[in-house]
N, CA and C atoms as an extended XYZ file, in Angstrom:
516
Properties=species:S:1:pos:R:3:atomname:S:1:resname:S:1:resid:I:1 pbc="F F F"
N       -36.140      -54.209       14.589 N   MET     1
C       -35.000      -53.607       14.035 CA  MET     1
C       -33.535      -54.883       14.373 C   MET     1
N       -32.840      -54.825       14.151 N   ILE     2
C       -31.952      -55.687       14.682 CA  ILE     2
C       -30.885      -54.661       14.498 C   ILE     2
N       -29.635      -54.542       15.284 N   ALA     3
C       -29.047      -53.716       15.353 CA  ALA     3
C       -28.095      -54.441       14.527 C   ALA     3
N       -26.587      -53.438       14.342 N   THR     4
C       -25.561      -54.009       13.589 CA  THR     4
C       -25.652      -54.287       14.151 C   THR     4
N       -24.077      -55.829       13.755 N   GLU     5
C       -22.880      -55.609       15.256 CA  GLU     5
C       -21.309      -55.040       15.187 C   GLU     5
N       -21.578      -54.649       13.810 N   ALA     6
C       -20.111      -53.522       13.793 CA  ALA     6
C       -19.789      -52.413       13.755 C   ALA     6
N       -18.923      -52.141       14.874 N   PRO     7
C       -18.521      -50.837       15.750 CA  PRO     7
C       -18.997      -49.804       14.499 C   PRO     7
N       -19.266      -48.864       14.792 N   ILE     8
C       -19.775      -47.422       14.154 CA  ILE     8
C       -19.824      -46.396       15.383 C   ILE     8
N       -19.505      -45.151       14.902 N   THR     9
C       -19.144      -43.993       15.455 CA  THR     9
C       -20.364      -42.776       14.611 C   THR     9
N       -21.151      -41.920       15.889 N   ALA    10
C       -21.836      -41.013       15.415 CA  ALA    10
C       -21.466      -39.933       14.191 C   ALA    10
N       -20.240      -39.615       13.830 N   GLU    11
C       -20.004      -38.856       12.853 CA  GLU    11
C       -20.006      -39.921       11.414 C   GLU    11
N       -19.527      -41.173       11.210 N   ASP    12
C       -19.593      -41.515       10.536 CA  ASP    12
C       -20.984      -42.675       10.075 C   ASP    12
N       -21.904      -42.649       10.880 N   ILE    13
C       -23.442      -43.223       10.551 CA  ILE    13
C       -23.586      -42.197       10.035 C   ILE    13
N       -23.027      -40.878       10.662 N   GLY    14
C       -23.719      -39.373       10.061 CA  GLY    14
C       -23.859      -39.709        8.750 C   GLY    14
N       -22.575      -39.412        8.042 N   ARG    15
C       -22.151      -38.747        6.883 CA  ARG    15
C       -22.006      -40.189        6.018 C   ARG    15
N       -22.317      -41.543        6.505 N   ARG    16
C       -23.368      -41.916        5.693 CA  ARG    16
C       -24.851      -41.885        5.036 C   ARG    16
N       -25.537      -41.794        6.329 N   VAL    17
C       -26.711      -41.069        5.807 CA  VAL    17
C       -27.181      -39.559        5.014 C   VAL    17
N       -26.037      -38.669        5.512 N   VAL    18
C       -26.292      -37.366        4.323 CA  VAL    18
C       -25.577      -38.355        2.832 C   VAL    18
N       -24.417      -38.535        2.441 N   LYS    19
C       -24.573      -39.500        0.967 CA  LYS    19
C       -25.530      -39.822        0.407 C   LYS    19
N       -26.403      -40.792        1.095 N   LEU    20
C       -27.355      -41.885        1.354 CA  LEU    20
C       -28.466      -40.028        0.300 C   LEU    20
N       -28.752      -39.200        1.662 N   ILE    21
C       -29.722      -38.271        0.958 CA  ILE    21
C       -29.303      -37.310       -0.283 C   ILE    21
N       -27.821      -37.172       -0.632 N   ASP    22
C       -27.398      -36.631       -1.645 CA  ASP    22
C       -27.921      -37.570       -2.772 C   ASP    22
N       -28.028      -38.641       -2.520 N   THR    23
C       -28.374      -39.823       -3.933 CA  THR    23
C       -30.027      -39.739       -4.577 C   THR    23
N       -30.717      -39.231       -3.628 N   LEU    24
C       -31.938      -39.476       -3.591 CA  LEU    24
C       -32.578      -38.795       -4.692 C   LEU    24
N       -32.952      -38.897       -5.203 N   ARG    25
C       -34.045      -38.211       -6.695 CA  ARG    25
C       -35.328      -37.824       -6.600 C   ARG    25
N       -36.102      -39.192       -6.232 N   SER    26
C       -37.424      -39.400       -5.605 CA  SER    26
C       -37.961      -40.804       -5.254 C   SER    26
N       -39.160      -40.511       -5.071 N   ALA    27
C       -39.303      -41.698       -3.522 CA  ALA    27
C       -39.064      -43.078       -4.027 C   ALA    27
N       -38.784      -43.373       -5.798 N   GLU    28
C       -38.232      -44.965       -5.333 CA  GLU    28
C       -36.703      -44.817       -4.952 C   GLU    28
N       -36.185      -43.849       -4.919 N   ASP    29
C       -34.786      -43.950       -4.460 CA  ASP    29
C       -34.427      -44.167       -2.858 C   ASP    29
N       -35.635      -44.474       -2.178 N   LEU    30
C       -36.121      -44.823       -0.902 CA  LEU    30
C       -36.219      -46.547       -0.717 C   LEU    30
N       -35.839      -46.733       -1.628 N   ALA    31
C       -35.704      -48.457       -1.488 CA  ALA    31
C       -34.481      -48.813       -0.692 C   ALA    31
N       -35.169      -50.193       -0.135 N   PRO    32
C       -33.941      -50.797        0.465 CA  PRO    32
C       -32.875      -50.899       -0.025 C   PRO    32
N       -32.574      -51.436       -1.016 N   GLU    33
C       -31.413      -51.579       -1.973 CA  GLU    33
C       -30.455      -50.626       -1.697 C   GLU    33
N       -30.598      -49.617       -2.605 N   ARG    34
C       -30.481      -47.896       -2.183 CA  ARG    34
C       -30.132      -47.687       -1.430 C   ARG    34
N       -30.601      -48.373        0.294 N   ILE    35
C       -29.825      -47.681        1.641 CA  ILE    35
C       -28.793      -48.417        1.511 C   ILE    35
N       -29.261      -49.805        1.655 N   GLU    36
C       -27.617      -50.498        1.960 CA  GLU    36
C       -26.542      -50.705        0.989 C   GLU    36
N       -26.836      -50.760       -0.565 N   GLN    37
C       -26.335      -50.189       -1.537 CA  GLN    37
C       -24.747      -48.868       -0.898 C   GLN    37
N       -26.015      -47.759       -0.227 N   THR    38
C       -24.951      -46.585       -0.332 CA  THR    38
C       -24.831      -46.471        1.178 C   THR    38
N       -24.998      -47.252        1.919 N   THR    39
C       -24.395      -46.490        3.690 CA  THR    39
C       -23.564      -47.627        3.879 C   THR    39
N       -24.076      -48.921        2.481 N   GLY    40
C       -23.116      -50.144        3.245 CA  GLY    40
C       -23.275      -50.688        4.334 C   GLY    40
N       -24.782      -51.040        5.040 N   ILE    41
C       -25.261      -51.772        6.171 CA  ILE    41
C       -26.801      -52.226        6.188 C   ILE    41
N       -26.686      -53.359        6.187 N   THR    42
C       -28.184      -54.545        5.905 CA  THR    42
C       -28.998      -53.568        6.000 C   THR    42
N       -30.291      -53.424        5.638 N   VAL    43
C       -31.574      -53.271        6.148 CA  VAL    43
C       -32.734      -54.629        6.567 C   VAL    43
N       -32.976      -54.443        7.899 N   GLU    44
C       -33.656      -55.433        7.972 CA  GLU    44
C       -35.307      -54.929        7.503 C   GLU    44
N       -36.439      -55.969        7.986 N   PHE    45
C       -37.818      -55.982        7.486 CA  PHE    45
C       -38.348      -56.150        8.362 C   PHE    45
N       -39.521      -54.760        8.404 N   ASN    46
C       -40.277      -55.554        9.650 CA  ASN    46
C       -41.402      -56.732        9.231 C   ASN    46
N       -41.530      -57.938       10.345 N   ASN    47
C       -42.351      -59.138        9.967 CA  ASN    47
C       -43.201      -58.983        8.942 C   ASN    47
N       -44.594      -58.188        9.379 N   GLU    48
C       -46.358      -57.269        9.049 CA  GLU    48
C       -46.287      -56.599        8.269 C   GLU    48
N       -45.056      -55.685        7.749 N   ASP    49
C       -45.049      -54.908        6.270 CA  ASP    49
C       -43.695      -54.932        6.072 C   ASP    49
N       -43.365      -55.444        4.816 N   ARG    50
C       -42.084      -55.285        4.030 CA  ARG    50
C       -41.863      -53.383        3.651 C   ARG    50
N       -42.735      -52.882        3.524 N   ASN    51
C       -42.738      -51.542        3.188 CA  ASN    51
C       -41.919      -50.294        4.607 C   ASN    51
N       -41.743      -51.426        5.574 N   ILE    52
C       -41.172      -50.675        6.973 CA  ILE    52
C       -39.444      -51.577        6.872 C   ILE    52
N       -38.867      -50.520        7.026 N   TYR    53
C       -37.495      -51.643        6.795 CA  TYR    53
C       -36.265      -50.051        7.252 C   TYR    53
N       -35.297      -50.798        7.969 N   GLY    54
C       -34.186      -49.909        8.339 CA  GLY    54
C       -33.060      -50.296        9.608 C   GLY    54
N       -32.605      -49.712        9.561 N   PHE    55
C       -30.971      -50.465       10.344 CA  PHE    55
C       -31.060      -49.862       11.402 C   PHE    55
N       -30.238      -50.316       12.197 N   GLY    56
C       -30.528      -49.266       13.868 CA  GLY    56
C       -29.256      -49.945       14.618 C   GLY    56
N       -28.489      -49.385       15.441 N   GLY    57
C       -27.621      -49.814       16.457 CA  GLY    57
C       -26.635      -49.017       17.783 C   GLY    57
N       -25.984      -49.703       18.054 N   LYS    58
C       -25.667      -49.111       19.586 CA  LYS    58
C       -23.948      -48.492       18.949 C   LYS    58
N       -24.536      -47.086       19.662 N   LEU    59
C       -23.417      -45.924       19.230 CA  LEU    59
C       -21.885      -46.063       20.788 C   LEU    59
N       -22.589      -45.651       21.786 N   THR    60
C       -22.164      -45.877       23.527 CA  THR    60
C       -23.361      -46.919       24.420 C   THR    60
N       -22.953      -46.987       25.019 N   ASP    61
C       -23.867      -47.238       26.546 CA  ASP    61
C       -25.116      -46.588       26.505 C   ASP    61
N       -24.955      -45.206       26.515 N   GLU    62
C       -25.672      -44.777       26.483 CA  GLU    62
C       -26.500      -43.340       25.391 C   GLU    62
N       -26.061      -44.346       24.056 N   TRP    63
C       -26.659      -43.712       22.644 CA  TRP    63
C       -26.593      -44.517       21.483 C   TRP    63
N       -27.709      -45.333       20.792 N   SER    64
C       -27.805      -45.640       19.324 CA  SER    64
C       -28.634      -44.273       18.336 C   SER    64
N       -28.013      -45.579       17.642 N   TYR    65
C       -28.840      -44.822       16.009 CA  TYR    65
C       -30.269      -45.638       15.117 C   TYR    65
N       -30.988      -44.558       14.534 N   SER    66
C       -31.512      -45.965       14.001 CA  SER    66
C       -32.228      -45.278       12.821 C   SER    66
N       -32.334      -46.185       11.380 N   LEU    67
C       -32.820      -45.746        9.755 CA  LEU    67
C       -34.165      -46.091        9.433 C   LEU    67
N       -35.067      -45.555        9.423 N   VAL    68
C       -36.289      -46.305        9.517 CA  VAL    68
C       -37.300      -45.868        8.251 C   VAL    68
N       -37.693      -46.554        7.033 N   SER    69
C       -38.851      -45.799        7.037 CA  SER    69
C       -39.728      -45.675        6.888 C   SER    69
N       -40.925      -45.041        6.532 N   THR    70
C       -42.012      -43.695        7.226 CA  THR    70
C       -43.118      -44.238        6.278 C   THR    70
N       -43.731      -44.981        6.032 N   PRO    71
C       -45.196      -45.091        5.256 CA  PRO    71
C       -45.696      -44.410        5.928 C   PRO    71
N       -46.736      -43.390        4.760 N   GLU    72
C       -48.082      -43.017        5.568 CA  GLU    72
C       -49.091      -43.717        5.911 C   GLU    72
N       -48.994      -44.645        5.415 N   ASN    73
C       -49.849      -45.906        5.603 CA  ASN    73
C       -49.970      -47.406        5.707 C   ASN    73
N       -50.092      -48.249        6.318 N   ALA    74
C       -49.731      -49.724        6.479 CA  ALA    74
C       -49.827      -50.684        4.843 C   ALA    74
N       -49.064      -50.803        4.028 N   GLY    75
C       -48.794      -51.526        3.064 CA  GLY    75
C       -48.727      -50.764        1.811 C   GLY    75
N       -48.331      -49.181        2.227 N   GLU    76
C       -47.929      -48.095        0.536 CA  GLU    76
C       -46.547      -48.716        1.171 C   GLU    76
N       -45.573      -48.102        0.057 N   LYS    77
C       -43.984      -48.319       -0.618 CA  LYS    77
C       -43.779      -46.647        0.484 C   LYS    77
N       -42.601      -45.851        1.249 N   PRO    78
C       -42.780      -45.136        1.745 CA  PRO    78
C       -41.893      -43.892        1.467 C   PRO    78
N       -42.662      -42.746        1.461 N   SER    79
C       -42.416      -41.693        1.165 CA  SER    79
C       -41.272      -40.917        2.120 C   SER    79
N       -40.766      -40.928        3.140 N   SER    80
C       -40.082      -40.807        3.676 CA  SER    80
C       -39.317      -42.232        4.660 C   SER    80
N       -38.184      -41.268        5.253 N   LEU    81
C       -37.083      -41.910        5.671 CA  LEU    81
C       -37.019      -41.252        7.225 C   LEU    81
N       -36.452      -41.531        8.428 N   ARG    82
C       -36.375      -40.907        9.886 CA  ARG    82
C       -35.403      -41.497       10.410 C   ARG    82
N       -34.413      -40.531       10.553 N   PHE    83
C       -32.858      -40.759       10.914 CA  PHE    83
C       -32.676      -40.235       12.534 C   PHE    83
N       -32.336      -40.831       13.640 N   SER    84
C       -32.186      -40.765       14.652 CA  SER    84
C       -31.178      -41.151       15.766 C   SER    84
N       -30.777      -40.197       16.489 N   PHE    85
C       -30.225      -41.115       17.731 CA  PHE    85
C       -30.775      -40.250       19.252 C   PHE    85
N       -30.972      -41.710       19.489 N   ASP    86
C       -31.595      -42.342       20.547 CA  ASP    86
C       -31.006      -41.905       22.594 C   ASP    86
N       -31.438      -41.244       22.730 N   ASP    87
C       -30.370      -41.592       24.483 CA  ASP    87
C       -31.176      -42.227       24.955 C   ASP    87
N       -30.552      -43.821       24.957 N   THR    88
C       -31.029      -44.847       25.985 CA  THR    88
C       -31.014      -45.320       27.081 C   THR    88
N       -30.029      -44.238       27.943 N   SER    89
C       -29.903      -43.769       28.942 CA  SER    89
C       -31.003      -44.217       30.338 C   SER    89
N       -32.036      -43.188       29.952 N   GLY    90
C       -33.516      -43.081       30.301 CA  GLY    90
C       -32.656      -41.915       31.906 C   GLY    90
N       -31.985      -41.590       31.622 N   LYS    91
C       -31.657      -39.694       32.315 CA  LYS    91
C       -31.296      -39.691       30.731 C   LYS    91
N       -30.890      -37.917       31.120 N   GLN    92
C       -30.428      -37.289       29.853 CA  GLN    92
C       -28.894      -37.463       30.137 C   GLN    92
N       -28.576      -38.203       28.766 N   ALA    93
C       -27.057      -38.144       28.363 CA  ALA    93
C       -26.522      -37.608       27.938 C   ALA    93
N       -25.161      -37.232       28.302 N   ASP    94
C       -24.431      -35.593       27.852 CA  ASP    94
C       -24.558      -36.271       26.399 C   ASP    94
N       -24.528      -35.146       25.749 N   PRO    95
C       -25.052      -35.600       24.160 CA  PRO    95
C       -23.303      -35.534       23.318 C   PRO    95
N       -22.407      -35.044       23.731 N   ALA    96
C       -21.204      -35.325       23.626 CA  ALA    96
C       -20.949      -36.267       22.004 C   ALA    96
N       -21.387      -37.252       22.283 N   PRO    97
C       -20.998      -38.656       21.641 CA  PRO    97
C       -21.849      -38.254       19.908 C   PRO    97
N       -23.269      -37.876       20.784 N   ILE    98
C       -23.271      -37.873       18.817 CA  ILE    98
C       -23.126      -35.935       18.291 C   ILE    98
N       -22.643      -35.904       19.096 N   CYS    99
C       -21.595      -33.968       18.204 CA  CYS    99
C       -20.719      -33.952       17.396 C   CYS    99
N       -19.915      -34.962       16.968 N   SER   100
C       -19.113      -34.944       17.104 CA  SER   100
C       -19.180      -34.601       15.214 C   SER   100
N       -20.021      -34.745       14.314 N   LEU   101
C       -20.519      -33.723       13.520 CA  LEU   101
C       -22.116      -33.325       13.783 C   LEU   101
N       -22.367      -32.161       14.383 N   ASP   102
C       -22.858      -30.946       14.837 CA  ASP   102
C       -24.130      -30.656       13.651 C   ASP   102
N       -24.681      -29.989       14.178 N   LEU   103
C       -26.643      -29.818       13.257 CA  LEU   103
C       -26.002      -29.101       12.356 C   LEU   103
N       -24.887      -27.753       12.430 N   ALA   104
C       -23.924      -27.742       11.632 CA  ALA   104
C       -23.122      -27.770       10.209 C   ALA   104
N       -22.540      -29.175       10.393 N   GLY   105
C       -22.258      -29.938       10.005 CA  GLY   105
C       -23.399      -30.154        8.871 C   GLY   105
N       -24.299      -31.059        9.677 N   TYR   106
C       -25.087      -31.674        8.094 CA  TYR   106
C       -25.760      -30.667        7.132 C   TYR   106
N       -25.369      -29.466        8.397 N   ALA   107
C       -26.510      -27.960        7.082 CA  ALA   107
C       -25.275      -27.871        6.278 C   ALA   107
N       -23.751      -27.881        6.535 N   ARG   108
C       -23.193      -27.686        5.996 CA  ARG   108
C       -22.942      -28.353        4.559 C   ARG   108
N       -23.214      -30.551        5.159 N   ALA   109
C       -23.201      -30.944        4.153 CA  ALA   109
C       -24.279      -31.245        2.548 C   ALA   109
N       -25.196      -30.649        3.639 N   LEU   110
C       -26.627      -30.895        2.896 CA  LEU   110
C       -26.384      -29.830        1.558 C   LEU   110
N       -26.174      -28.521        2.609 N   THR   111
C       -26.045      -27.273        1.500 CA  THR   111
C       -25.650      -27.420        0.038 C   THR   111
N       -24.112      -28.295        0.770 N   GLU   112
C       -22.747      -28.617       -0.460 CA  GLU   112
C       -23.269      -29.532       -1.400 C   GLU   112
N       -24.269      -30.666       -0.870 N   ALA   113
C       -25.511      -31.131       -1.809 CA  ALA   113
C       -26.343      -30.546       -2.840 C   ALA   113
N       -26.305      -29.429       -2.480 N   GLY   114
C       -27.619      -28.928       -3.801 CA  GLY   114
C       -28.324      -28.419       -3.210 C   GLY   114
N       -28.681      -29.049       -1.153 N   PHE   115
C       -30.482      -28.542       -1.201 CA  PHE   115
C       -29.800      -26.732       -0.703 C   PHE   115
N       -30.880      -26.234       -0.713 N   VAL   116
C       -31.697      -24.990       -0.284 CA  VAL   116
C       -31.628      -24.701        1.020 C   VAL   116
N       -31.421      -23.950        2.086 N   SER   117
C       -31.836      -24.654        3.791 CA  SER   117
C       -32.637      -23.245        4.306 C   SER   117
N       -33.461      -22.896        4.467 N   LYS   118
C       -34.670      -21.896        5.838 CA  LYS   118
C       -34.749      -22.411        7.194 C   LYS   118
N       -34.599      -21.418        7.821 N   PRO   119
C       -34.989      -22.111        8.986 CA  PRO   119
C       -36.573      -22.318        9.191 C   PRO   119
N       -36.765      -23.468       10.138 N   MET   120
C       -38.549      -23.854       10.196 CA  MET   120
C       -39.063      -23.642       11.356 C   MET   120
N       -39.954      -23.358       11.234 N   HIS   121
C       -40.605      -23.612       13.044 CA  HIS   121
C       -41.101      -24.666       13.252 C   HIS   121
N       -40.568      -25.791       13.719 N   GLY   122
C       -40.669      -26.724       14.113 CA  GLY   122
C       -41.822      -27.300       14.929 C   GLY   122
N       -42.266      -28.363       15.056 N   TYR   123
C       -42.860      -29.290       15.934 CA  TYR   123
C       -42.892      -28.509       17.865 C   TYR   123
N       -43.817      -27.935       17.921 N   ARG   124
C       -44.237      -27.849       19.280 CA  ARG   124
C       -42.852      -26.737       20.018 C   ARG   124
N       -42.666      -26.002       19.077 N   GLY   125
C       -41.999      -25.194       18.938 CA  GLY   125
C       -40.552      -25.035       18.956 C   GLY   125
N       -40.053      -26.705       18.476 N   VAL   126
C       -38.744      -26.656       18.485 CA  VAL   126
C       -37.710      -26.044       17.595 C   VAL   126
N       -37.313      -25.250       17.083 N   GLU   127
C       -36.372      -24.010       15.467 CA  GLU   127
C       -36.011      -26.009       14.812 C   GLU   127
N       -36.302      -25.917       14.038 N   ALA   128
C       -35.472      -26.846       12.925 CA  ALA   128
C       -35.145      -26.625       11.575 C   ALA   128
N       -34.488      -26.607       11.688 N   LEU   129
C       -34.003      -26.646        9.464 CA  LEU   129
C       -34.338      -27.251        8.789 C   LEU   129
N       -34.879      -26.916        7.317 N   TYR   130
C       -35.579      -27.160        5.763 CA  TYR   130
C       -34.302      -27.107        5.056 C   TYR   130
N       -33.945      -28.160        4.316 N   PHE   131
C       -33.509      -28.687        3.539 CA  PHE   131
C       -34.320      -28.965        1.717 C   PHE   131
N       -33.870      -28.559        1.002 N   ALA   132
C       -35.296      -28.949       -0.006 CA  ALA   132
C       -34.201      -28.942       -1.153 C   ALA   132
N       -34.147      -29.880       -2.689 N   ARG   133
C       -33.441      -30.247       -3.302 CA  ARG   133
C       -34.546      -30.581       -4.361 C   ARG   133
N       -35.233      -30.051       -5.278 N   ASP   134
C       -36.038      -30.697       -6.444 CA  ASP   134
C       -37.168      -31.580       -5.267 C   ASP   134
N       -37.105      -32.706       -5.393 N   MET   135
C       -38.267      -33.268       -4.913 CA  MET   135
C       -38.087      -34.322       -3.880 C   MET   135
N       -37.426      -33.973       -3.129 N   ILE   136
C       -36.051      -33.978       -2.163 CA  ILE   136
C       -36.282      -33.105       -0.640 C   ILE   136
N       -36.812      -33.443        0.902 N   SER   137
C       -36.932      -32.268        1.692 CA  SER   137
C       -36.218      -33.123        2.610 C   SER   137
N       -35.395      -32.062        3.688 N   VAL   138
C       -34.869      -32.620        5.027 CA  VAL   138
C       -35.179      -31.682        6.034 C   VAL   138
N       -36.031      -32.147        6.742 N   MET   139
C       -36.275      -31.542        8.318 CA  MET   139
C       -34.488      -31.924        9.298 C   MET   139
N       -34.145      -31.293        9.883 N   ALA   140
C       -33.458      -31.668       10.507 CA  ALA   140
C       -33.752      -30.964       11.779 C   ALA   140
N       -34.325      -31.573       13.090 N   TYR   141
C       -34.063      -31.608       14.011 CA  TYR   141
C       -33.026      -31.416       14.928 C   TYR   141
N       -32.416      -30.266       16.476 N   PRO   142
C       -31.687      -30.363       17.197 CA  PRO   142
C       -31.840      -30.779       18.253 C   PRO   142
N       -30.824      -31.312       19.334 N   HIS   143
C       -31.159      -32.324       20.043 CA  HIS   143
C       -31.311      -31.133       21.309 C   HIS   143
N       -31.901      -31.364       22.011 N   GLY   144
C       -31.252      -30.185       23.483 CA  GLY   144
C       -32.930      -31.033       24.571 C   GLY   144
N       -32.761      -30.145       25.549 N   PRO   145
C       -31.721      -29.355       26.025 CA  PRO   145
C       -30.264      -29.033       26.429 C   PRO   145
N       -30.081      -29.955       26.739 N   ASN   146
C       -28.233      -29.858       26.761 CA  ASN   146
C       -27.850      -30.098       26.142 C   ASN   146
N       -26.926      -29.360       26.066 N   ILE   147
C       -25.413      -29.487       24.464 CA  ILE   147
C       -24.258      -29.930       25.188 C   ILE   147
N       -23.264      -30.169       23.897 N   PRO   148
C       -21.611      -30.076       25.240 CA  PRO   148
C       -21.202      -28.970       25.449 C   PRO   148
N       -20.361      -29.392       26.357 N   ASP   149
C       -19.751      -28.383       26.634 CA  ASP   149
C       -18.939      -27.382       25.830 C   ASP   149
N       -18.562      -27.519       24.683 N   ASP   150
C       -18.282      -26.677       23.525 CA  ASP   150
C       -20.208      -25.665       22.956 C   ASP   150
N       -20.078      -26.391       23.473 N   GLY   151
C       -21.301      -25.158       22.904 CA  GLY   151
C       -21.974      -25.668       21.876 C   GLY   151
N       -21.824      -27.065       21.024 N   ARG   152
C       -22.294      -26.931       19.425 CA  ARG   152
C       -23.877      -27.822       19.736 C   ARG   152
N       -24.292      -27.487       18.620 N   VAL   153
C       -25.729      -28.101       18.603 CA  VAL   153
C       -25.523      -29.027       18.072 C   VAL   153
N       -26.411      -29.995       18.922 N   CYS   154
C       -25.890      -31.887       18.587 CA  CYS   154
C       -27.120      -32.024       17.633 C   CYS   154
N       -27.395      -32.860       16.232 N   MET   155
C       -28.427      -33.128       15.420 CA  MET   155
C       -29.298      -34.770       16.850 C   MET   155
N       -30.569      -34.317       16.697 N   ALA   156
C       -31.488      -35.559       16.975 CA  ALA   156
C       -31.932      -36.161       15.711 C   ALA   156
N       -32.600      -35.951       14.926 N   SER   157
C       -33.338      -36.169       13.737 CA  SER   157
C       -33.504      -35.234       13.421 C   SER   157
N       -33.120      -36.247       11.369 N   LEU   158
C       -33.621      -36.078       10.225 CA  LEU   158
C       -34.634      -36.796        9.965 C   LEU   158
N       -35.440      -36.159        9.097 N   VAL   159
C       -36.539      -36.457        7.673 CA  VAL   159
C       -36.651      -36.382        6.632 C   VAL   159
N       -36.424      -37.165        6.379 N   ILE   160
C       -35.774      -36.869        4.760 CA  ILE   160
C       -36.976      -37.546        3.995 C   ILE   160
N       -37.958      -36.282        3.682 N   SER   161
C       -39.046      -36.867        2.554 CA  SER   161
C       -38.805      -36.147        0.925 C   SER   161
N       -39.697      -37.562        0.150 N   ALA   162
C       -39.760      -37.671       -1.522 CA  ALA   162
C       -41.491      -36.695       -1.582 C   ALA   162
N       -41.389      -35.690       -2.036 N   ALA   163
C       -42.646      -35.161       -2.774 CA  ALA   163
C       -43.084      -35.842       -4.129 C   ALA   163
N       -44.418      -35.408       -4.506 N   ALA   164
C       -44.975      -35.850       -4.953 CA  ALA   164
C       -44.571      -34.994       -6.284 C   ALA   164
N       -44.470      -33.631       -6.232 N   GLU   165
C       -43.983      -32.839       -6.893 CA  GLU   165
C       -42.573      -32.487       -6.538 C   GLU   165
N       -42.316      -31.328       -7.326 N   GLN   166
C       -40.761      -31.273       -7.048 CA  GLN   166
C       -40.914      -29.858       -5.976 C   GLN   166
N       -39.750      -29.620       -5.066 N   VAL   167
C       -39.736      -28.891       -4.008 CA  VAL   167
C       -39.915      -27.319       -4.392 C   VAL   167
N       -40.342      -26.430       -3.955 N   GLU   168
C       -39.301      -25.250       -4.683 CA  GLU   168
C       -38.193      -24.880       -4.617 C   GLU   168
N       -37.276      -24.327       -5.036 N   ARG   169
C       -35.650      -24.704       -4.646 CA  ARG   169
C       -35.404      -23.153       -3.804 C   ARG   169
N       -36.195      -21.868       -4.599 N   HIS   170
C       -35.743      -20.237       -3.908 CA  HIS   170
C       -36.587      -20.171       -3.143 C   HIS   170
N       -36.381      -20.396       -1.240 N   GLY   171
C       -36.953      -20.772        0.207 CA  GLY   171
C       -36.992      -19.115        0.629 C   GLY   171
N       -37.311      -18.664       -0.008 N   ASP   172
C       -38.089      -16.790       -0.041 CA  ASP   172
C       -39.419      -17.605        0.691 C   ASP   172
């Protein structure tokens, strides 16, 4: 993927991705045209499989971001997108630059968009948040283990999935 040239902040890209999530209703909405239209960022395609697409860019000398489609099998249309903030420093960079919109801010924005939330025990014991609305679900993973001095929990990645069937709304 080619990185975008326009300077962008973590909060700006986060709000663009939340806006994209709010527009999603089915797997068809994961199309590159929808992503470009909603985020205002040009999507690049994988040369070997045009079902793998997305964008990315540099936030600071130590942090970058990416949004990439994730088909289940080669040659298939994607059923999910992965958005992440990536530490490119080679050491544990200070997460403050990616925390202007923290995990609580993402949770609040998704809840305001009509998503139902519940805690979820994630991969390898990482606590994650799960959000669902109709056919769309979002897993939000916190960045860890180091946190900014103000104690906020930063968001590391979102996995945005479109289910084949409607997702239950009453998270019990």
